[in-house]
C-alpha positions in Angstrom: 7.3 30.2 6.9 9.9 27.8 8.4 8.4 24.9 10.4 9.8 24.1 13.8 12.3 21.3 14.4 10.6 17.8 14.4 7.3 19.1 13.0 7.4 16.1 10.6 8.1 13.6 13.4 10.6 10.8 13.1 10.9 7.7 10.9 13.0 4.6 10.3 13.7 2.9 7.0 15.3 -0.2 5.4 16.0 -2.3 8.6 18.4 -5.2 8.4 19.4 -7.7 11.0 21.9 -5.3 12.6 21.2 -1.9 11.1 18.4 0.7 10.4 18.2 4.2 8.9 16.8 6.9 11.2 15.2 10.0 9.7 14.0 13.4 10.9 13.8 17.0 9.7 15.0 20.0 11.7 14.8 23.4 10.0 16.7 26.2 11.8 19.0 23.7 13.5 22.7 23.2 12.6 23.4 20.0 14.5 21.4 17.2 16.1 22.2 14.5 18.6 20.5 11.1 18.4 20.2 7.9 20.5 18.9 4.4 20.0 17.8 2.3 23.0 16.5 -1.3 23.3 12.7 -1.1 23.9 12.3 -1.2 27.7 16.0 -0.6 28.3 17.8 2.2 30.1 21.1 2.5 28.3 21.5 3.5 24.7 22.8 0.9 22.3 24.1 3.7 20.0 24.2 7.4 19.9 25.9 10.3 18.1 25.6 13.6 16.3 24.8 14.7 12.8 24.9 18.0 10.9 21.7 19.4 9.4 22.0 21.0 5.9 19.6 23.3 4.1 20.9 21.7 0.9 19.1 18.5 1.9 15.9 20.3 2.8 16.9 20.1 6.4 16.3 16.3 6.3 18.8 14.0 8.0 19.4 10.3 7.7 21.5 8.4 10.3 22.7 4.9 9.5 22.8 3.0 12.8 24.9 -0.2 12.8 25.8 -2.8 15.4 22.2 -3.5 16.5 20.9 -6.8 17.7 18.7 -8.9 15.3 14.9 -9.3 15.8 14.9 -6.5 18.4 12.6 -3.6 19.0 14.3 -0.2 19.7 13.2 3.3 20.6 15.0 6.3 19.3 14.9 10.1 19.4 16.7 13.2 18.2 17.5 16.4 20.1 18.4 19.9 19.1 19.7 21.3 22.4 16.8 21.2 24.9 14.3 20.5 22.1 13.6 16.8 21.8 11.9 14.9 19.0 9.0 12.5 19.5 10.2 9.0 20.5 10.1 6.6 17.6 10.0 2.8 17.6 11.7 0.6 15.1 12.6 -3.1 14.8 15.5 -5.0 13.2 15.0 -8.0 11.0 16.0 -11.5 12.3 19.4 -12.9 11.4 18.5 -16.5 11.6 15.6 -18.8 12.4 12.1 -18.9 10.8 10.2 -16.6 13.2 6.9 -15.6 11.6 6.7 -12.2 9.9 3.8 -9.8 9.8 4.0 -7.2 7.1 1.6 -4.3 6.1 1.5 -3.3 2.4 0.2 0.1 1.4 0.2 2.2 -1.8 -1.3 5.2 -3.6 -1.8 8.0 -1.1 -3.2 11.1 -3.0 -3.3 13.8 -0.3 -6.1 15.7 -2.1 -8.5 12.8 -2.4 -8.9 11.6 1.2 -7.7 11.3 4.7 -4.9 8.9 5.7 -7.1 6.7 7.9 -5.5 3.6 6.4 -2.1 4.8 7.6 -3.6 5.4 11.1 -4.9 1.8 11.2 -1.6 0.4 10.1 0.1 2.6 12.8 -2.0 0.8 15.4 -1.5 -2.6 13.9 0.9 -5.2 15.4 3.2 -5.5 12.4 7.0 -6.0 12.1 7.4 -3.9 9.0 5.5 -1.6 6.5 6.1 -1.9 2.8 5.1 1.1 0.6 4.9 0.0 -3.0 4.7 3.4 -4.5 2.8 6.6 -5.2 3.6 7.9 -1.8 2.8 11.4 -3.2 0.9 12.4 -6.4 2.5 15.0 -8.7 -0.8 16.2 -10.1 -2.2 19.6 -9.2 -4.7 17.9 -6.8 -7.8 16.5 -8.5 -9.6 15.7 -5.3 -11.7 18.1 -3.3 -11.2 16.6 0.2 -7.9 18.5 0.9 -6.0 21.2 -0.9 -2.7 19.9 -2.3 0.3 22.2 -2.1 1.7 23.6 -4.3 -1.5 24.4 -6.2 -0.1 23.2 -9.5 1.5 20.1 -11.0 4.8 19.6 -9.3 7.9 19.9 -11.5 10.8 21.6 -9.7 12.7 20.4 -6.7 11.0 23.0 -4.5 7.6 21.6 -5.8 8.4 18.0 -4.9 9.8 19.0 -1.5 6.6 21.0 -0.7 4.4 18.1 -1.6 6.4 15.7 0.6 6.4 18.2 3.4 2.6 18.5 3.3 2.0 14.8 3.3 4.5 14.1 6.1 2.9 16.8 8.3 -0.3 14.7 8.4 -0.8 13.3 11.9 -1.8 9.8 10.8 1.3 9.5 8.5 3.5 10.8 11.3 2.0 8.2 13.6 2.7 5.4 11.1 6.3 6.3 10.6 6.9 6.8 14.4 5.5 3.4 15.1 7.0 1.1 12.4 10.0 0.8 10.1 9.2 1.2 6.4 10.7 0.0 3.1 9.7 2.1 0.1 9.9 2.0 -3.6 8.8 4.8 -6.0 6.1 4.5 -8.7 5.0 6.8 -11.4 3.2 9.5 -9.4 6.2 10.0 -7.2 7.7 11.3 -10.4 5.1 11.8 -13.2 2.1 9.9 -14.4 3.1 6.8 -16.4 6.8 7.6 -16.2 9.5 5.6 -17.9 13.3 6.0 -18.0 13.3 8.8 -20.6 9.9 10.5 -20.2 6.3 10.3 -19.0 3.0 10.2 -20.8 1.9 13.6 -19.6 5.3 15.3 -19.4 5.5 18.1 -22.0 9.0 19.5 -22.4 7.6 22.7 -23.7 5.5 23.1 -20.5 7.5 21.2 -17.9 11.1 21.6 -19.1 13.6 18.9 -19.8 12.6 15.5 -18.5 16.0 14.7 -16.9 15.7 17.9 -14.8 12.3 16.9 -13.6 13.5 13.3 -12.9 16.5 14.6 -10.9 14.2 16.8 -8.8 11.8 14.0 -8.0 14.5 11.5 -7.2 16.4 14.0 -5.0 13.3 14.9 -3.0 12.3 11.2 -2.7 15.7 10.3 -1.2 15.6 13.2 1.2 12.2 12.3 2.6 12.2 8.5 2.1 15.8 7.3 2.4 16.9 3.9 1.1 20.0 1.8 1.1 21.3 2.5 -2.4 23.3 -0.1 -4.3 25.7 2.7 -5.4 25.5 6.2 -3.8 26.6 7.6 -7.1 23.6 6.2 -8.9 20.3 7.4 -7.2 18.2 5.6 -9.8 19.5 2.1 -8.7 16.9 1.5 -5.9 16.3 -2.2 -6.5 17.6 -4.1 -3.5 16.8 -7.1 -1.3 16.4 -7.9 2.4 17.1 -11.2 4.1 14.5 -12.1 6.7 16.3 -14.6 8.8 16.1 -18.1 7.4 12.5 -17.5 6.4 12.4 -15.3 3.3 14.2 -12.9 1.1 12.3 -9.7 0.1 13.3 -8.8 -3.5 12.4 -5.2 -4.3 12.2 -4.5 -8.0 12.2 -1.1 -9.7 9.7 -1.6 -12.5 9.2 2.1 -13.1 12.4 3.9 -14.0 15.8 2.3 -14.3 15.1 -0.2 -17.1 11.6 0.6 -18.4 10.9 1.3 -22.1 8.1 3.6 -23.2 4.6 2.3 -22.9 3.2 0.5 -26.0 0.3 2.9 -26.5 2.6 6.0 -26.7 4.4 7.2 -29.9 7.0 6.3 -30.8 7.4 3.0 -29.1 8.0 -0.7 -29.9 4.9 -2.9 -30.3 3.8 -4.2 -26.9 4.8 -7.8 -27.9 8.2 -6.9 -29.2 10.7 -9.2 -27.4 13.1 -6.3 -27.1 10.8 -4.4 -24.8 12.3 -4.0 -21.3 10.7 -3.4 -17.9 13.8 -4.1 -15.8 16.9 -3.4 -17.8 19.9 -5.7 -18.3 21.6 -5.2 -15.0 18.5 -5.4 -12.8 17.1 -8.4 -14.8 20.3 -10.4 -14.2 20.2 -9.5 -10.5 16.5 -10.2 -10.1 16.6 -13.6 -11.8 19.6 -14.6 -9.6 17.7 -13.6 -6.4 14.5 -15.4 -7.4 16.5 -18.6 -8.2 18.1 -18.6 -4.8 16.3 -21.2 -2.7 18.4 -20.7 0.5 15.2 -19.6 2.2 11.8 -21.2 1.7 10.1 -17.9 0.6 10.8 -15.2 -2.0 8.7 -12.1 -1.5 8.8 -10.5 -4.9 7.9 -6.8 -4.7 6.8 -5.1 -7.9 5.2 -1.7 -8.0 2.8 -2.8 -10.8 0.8 -5.9 -11.1 2.6 -9.0 -12.4 -0.5 -11.0 -13.4 -2.6 -10.5 -16.5 -5.1 -7.7 -16.1 -6.2 -7.2 -19.8 -10.0 -6.8 -19.6 -11.6 -9.5 -21.8 -13.8 -7.1 -23.8 -15.0 -8.5 -27.1 -13.4 -7.0 -30.2 -15.2 -4.0 -31.3 -16.3 -2.9 -27.9 -15.8 0.8 -27.6 -14.6 1.3 -24.1 -11.8 3.6 -25.3 -11.3 6.6 -23.1 -13.8 5.3 -20.6 -11.4 2.6 -19.5 -9.8 2.8 -16.0 -6.7 4.9 -15.6 -3.7 3.4 -17.5 -5.8 1.2 -19.8 -5.8 1.5 -23.6 -7.4 -0.4 -26.5 -4.7 -2.4 -28.4 -5.8 -4.8 -31.1 -9.3 -4.8 -29.7 -8.2 -5.7 -26.1 -8.5 -3.3 -23.2 -5.0 -3.5 -21.8 -3.1 -1.7 -19.0 0.1 -1.0 -20.9 1.7 0.5 -17.7 1.5 -2.9 -16.0 3.5 -6.1 -16.8 0.8 -6.7 -19.5 2.5 -4.1 -21.6 5.9 -6.0 -21.4 4.9 -9.6 -22.0 8.4 -10.8 -23.1 10.0 -9.4 -19.9 7.2 -11.1 -17.8 7.6 -14.4 -19.6 11.4 -14.4 -18.8 10.7 -13.7 -15.1 7.9 -16.3 -14.9 10.3 -18.9 -16.5 12.8 -18.2 -13.7 10.0 -18.5 -11.0 9.0 -21.9 -12.5 12.6 -23.1 -12.4 12.9 -22.1 -8.8 9.8 -24.0 -7.7 7.5 -23.3 -4.7 7.7 -20.3 -2.5 7.3 -17.2 -4.6 4.7 -14.6 -3.4 4.4 -11.4 -5.5 3.3 -8.2 -3.7 2.2 -5.2 -5.7 -0.2 -2.2 -5.8 -0.7 0.7 -8.3 -4.2 -0.4 -9.7 -6.3 1.2 -6.9 -8.0 -2.1 -6.1 -7.4 -5.3 -4.1 -6.7 -8.7 -5.8 -5.7 -12.2 -5.1 -4.2 -14.1 -8.0 -3.3 -17.7 -8.6 -0.5 -16.9 -11.0 1.4 -16.0 -13.0 1.2 -19.2 -15.0 3.6 -21.2 -17.0 2.2 -23.8 -19.5 -1.3 -23.0 -18.0 -0.2 -23.9 -14.5 0.3 -21.3 -11.7 3.9 -21.0 -10.5 3.3 -18.3 -7.8 0.6 -16.2 -6.2 0.2 -12.5 -6.0 -1.4 -10.2 -3.4 -2.3 -6.7 -4.5 -2.7 -3.9 -2.0 -5.6 -1.4 -2.5 -5.1 2.4 -2.6 -4.9 4.5 0.6 -6.8 7.5 -0.8 -6.6 7.6 -4.6 -9.7 7.0 -6.6 -10.5 3.2 -6.6 -10.6 1.5 -9.9 -14.4 0.8 -9.7 -15.1 4.5 -9.2 -13.0 5.7 -12.1 -15.8 4.8 -14.6 -19.1 6.5 -15.4 -21.9 4.9 -13.4 -23.2 2.9 -16.3 -19.8 1.4 -17.1 -19.2 0.5 -13.4 -21.6 -2.4 -13.7 -19.5 -3.8 -16.6 -16.2 -3.8 -14.8 -17.0 -6.4 -12.2 -18.2 -9.1 -14.7 -15.1 -8.3 -16.8 -12.8 -8.8 -13.8 -14.5 -12.1 -13.0 -13.2 -13.4 -16.4 -9.6 -12.7 -15.7 -8.0 -16.2 -15.7 -5.8 -15.9 -12.7 -7.9 -13.7 -10.4 -9.7 -15.6 -7.6 -10.8 -12.5 -5.6 -11.0 -8.8 -6.1 -12.4 -5.7 -4.5 -12.7 -2.6 -6.8 -14.6 0.0 -4.8 -12.8 0.7 -1.5 -9.7 2.2 -0.1 -7.6 0.1 2.4 -4.5 -1.8 3.0 -3.1 -5.3 3.1 -1.5 -7.4 5.9 0.6 -10.4 5.0 1.6 -13.0 7.6 4.3 -15.4 6.7 5.6 -18.5 8.5 7.6 -21.5 7.2 4.6 -23.4 5.9 2.2 -20.7 4.5 1.5 -17.1 3.6 -1.8 -15.5 4.7 -3.1 -12.3 3.2 -5.7 -10.1 5.0 -7.3 -7.2 3.2 -8.9 -4.3 5.1 -11.1 -1.5 3.8 -11.5 2.1 5.1 -13.6 5.1 4.3 -11.0 7.7 3.3 -13.6 10.5 3.2 -14.3 10.1 6.9 -11.3 11.2 9.1 -12.7 9.2 12.0 -13.3 6.0 10.1 -12.2 2.6 11.4 -10.8 -0.2 9.3 -13.1 -3.1 8.4 -12.1 -6.7 7.5 -12.6 -7.4 3.8 -11.2 -10.9 2.9 -8.5 -13.4 3.6 -6.6 -15.9 1.5 -4.1 -18.6 2.4 -1.2 -19.9 0.2 0.4 -23.1 1.4 4.0 -23.5 0.2 3.4 -27.2 -0.6 0.5 -26.2 -3.0 2.4 -24.1 -5.6 0.3 -21.3 -7.1 -2.9 -22.2 -5.2 -5.0 -20.2 -2.8 -7.6 -21.1 -0.2 -10.2 -18.8 1.4 -9.3 -17.8 5.0 -11.5 -16.9 7.9 -10.8 -13.6 9.7 -8.1 -13.9 12.3 -9.2 -14.4 15.9 -8.0 -10.9 16.8 -10.5 -9.5 14.3 -13.3 -11.7 15.6 -12.5 -10.8 19.2 -12.6 -7.1 18.4 -15.9 -7.5 16.5 -17.4 -9.4 19.5 -16.2 -6.7 21.9 -17.8 -4.0 19.8 -21.0 -6.0 19.4 -21.3 -6.4 23.2 -20.8 -2.7 23.6 -23.4 -1.9 21.0 -25.9 -4.2 22.8 -25.1 -2.6 26.1 -25.8 0.8 24.8 -29.0 -0.4 23.0 -30.2 -2.1 26.2 -29.7 1.1 28.2 -31.5 3.1 25.5 -34.4 0.6 25.5 -34.6 0.7 29.3 -34.8 4.5 29.3 -37.3 4.4 26.5 -39.4 1.9 28.3 -39.6 4.1 31.4 -40.8 7.0 29.3 -43.4 4.9 27.5 -44.6 3.4 30.8 -45.1 6.9 32.2 -47.3 7.8 29.2 -49.1 4.5 28.8 -52.6 5.7 29.2 -52.0 8.5 26.6 -50.0 6.5 24.0 -50.9 2.8 23.9 -54.7 2.9 23.3 -54.5 5.2 20.2 -51.7 3.1 18.7 -53.9 0.0 19.1 -56.9 1.7 17.5 -54.8 2.7 14.5 -53.4 -0.8 14.1 -56.9 -2.3 14.3 -58.6 0.1 11.9 -55.9 0.2 9.2 -53.9 -2.9 9.5 -50.8 -0.9 10.2 -47.7 -2.7 11.4 -44.3 -1.3 12.3 -42.0 -1.6 9.2 -38.6 -3.5 9.4 -35.9 -2.7 6.9 -33.4 -5.5 6.4 -29.8 -4.3 6.4 -27.6 -5.1 3.4 -25.5 -8.1 3.9 -22.7 -7.1 1.5 -21.0 -9.5 -0.9 -19.3 -12.8 -0.2 -15.6 -12.9 -0.8 -15.2 -15.6 -3.4 -14.4 -15.9 -7.1 -16.7 -13.9 -9.2 -17.6 -11.1 -6.7 -16.4 -7.6 -6.5 -17.2 -7.2 -2.8 -16.1 -8.6 0.5 -17.1 -10.4 3.6 -19.7 -8.4 5.6 -17.1 -6.5 7.6 -17.4 -5.8 11.3 -16.1 -2.3 12.2 -12.6 -3.0 13.3 -9.3 -1.4 14.3 -6.3 -3.8 14.4 -4.8 -3.6 17.8 -1.6 -4.8 19.3 -2.7 -8.2 20.3 0.0 -10.7 19.3 
């Protein structure tokens, strides 16, 4: 059945200092009008019309130019008298070093949980949202929280469109897109598990058809539902790009998944993992990426990579038989438990990039996701010295790394992660998201956790780390921001008010029954030594090196409080 116009809301993508991409979907409509107005203003800054085509799955993307930098706008579409929800977007600064607040999300498997992390980000006061991949999952739907559509592994263009349509109809994801502009990059599950340029680990041509047909279907649907500023409209695979954020930073978006990636080392046939010819980026993207990283015009380079840049090979002693019980994407190679799908599987490519980062000097912060866990790294390293830091966003709903193992092995994973040389903090058990604050002097990362199984859950603060630009490759623990503490205090006062009221009411009841209740209670206590029991609440884990947990988190929802 055809959905009504605007049932998937509105969205904005790839903002620059003077432009933004506006999106909506309007089945059954031939033409739409649109307008963009400065927030709080009366007169549109831009307006126009656009045709709607069934060939594009009724999705439309409008490129709006001529906007003012660092400005918030509202926008809407209309199909005759039927109007869309009003969206909000914001352009990037053209100059100056105004601070940036950025939310980072990844890995939203519709079948495994509710999008409460997206709702929390929608309510957050951020300038921009970065989605580092796995916006959808192509699998049949391994979770039992919600039924994924279609009810089979997605392969055809109609399959991918249906999966995007289902995800984008979720109220929390609609709210996120309606509130904030987003920059996206695909990862493997947007196409197929452990995909590379010419195949995927679980793609069987006999069952799924030719790989190039499936890749074309996945890429077409992705660009329909998540538009991007392509380098060349004739090459839909060239999605690597960069964004200037005033005089503060350049965000360099890599595609480490498709355009230049060779087959993973644990698949046959493939080059050995340490073969210097193995490519993650491809020649054209490598030259471009190295050039962008070397550019010191701005103090910061935010290097976005779908997969983790730092070393994540688990230091299991040779002979340990973790094998198929390893977390998703890991394999045993030469006795080491290695995630061949990350940069670990392409060490020569990583060494070349790290050399460029070292030549650049201070100011590189890597942002990544994919591994269904949260990490803070002092690295990667060159000659045993860190040359950058990396912040890894946890998963929105996919199974966290710590829950992928049988219960007996889960106790092993934390101690192994503690031994990773560059990791200073990690959290392996929870869903959540990351907020990065950037100013001229430092980058601050705040991790939040959510319970994706509870549709009414609220976000909780997990940990914070600071990187000072004058301390290359080093991190310092960070206290929760004042906005978080204020919210926690407010909620604490409300809880005590409710508790005090309950105690007052209970006291009135007890006082009315004093003669009947108090004396027997005293006799029982005197004769048996009985005392009321008190169970101490768990205090959680401290957020420091060598722990898999987090600060004891107050229940929290990030509000617009800047």
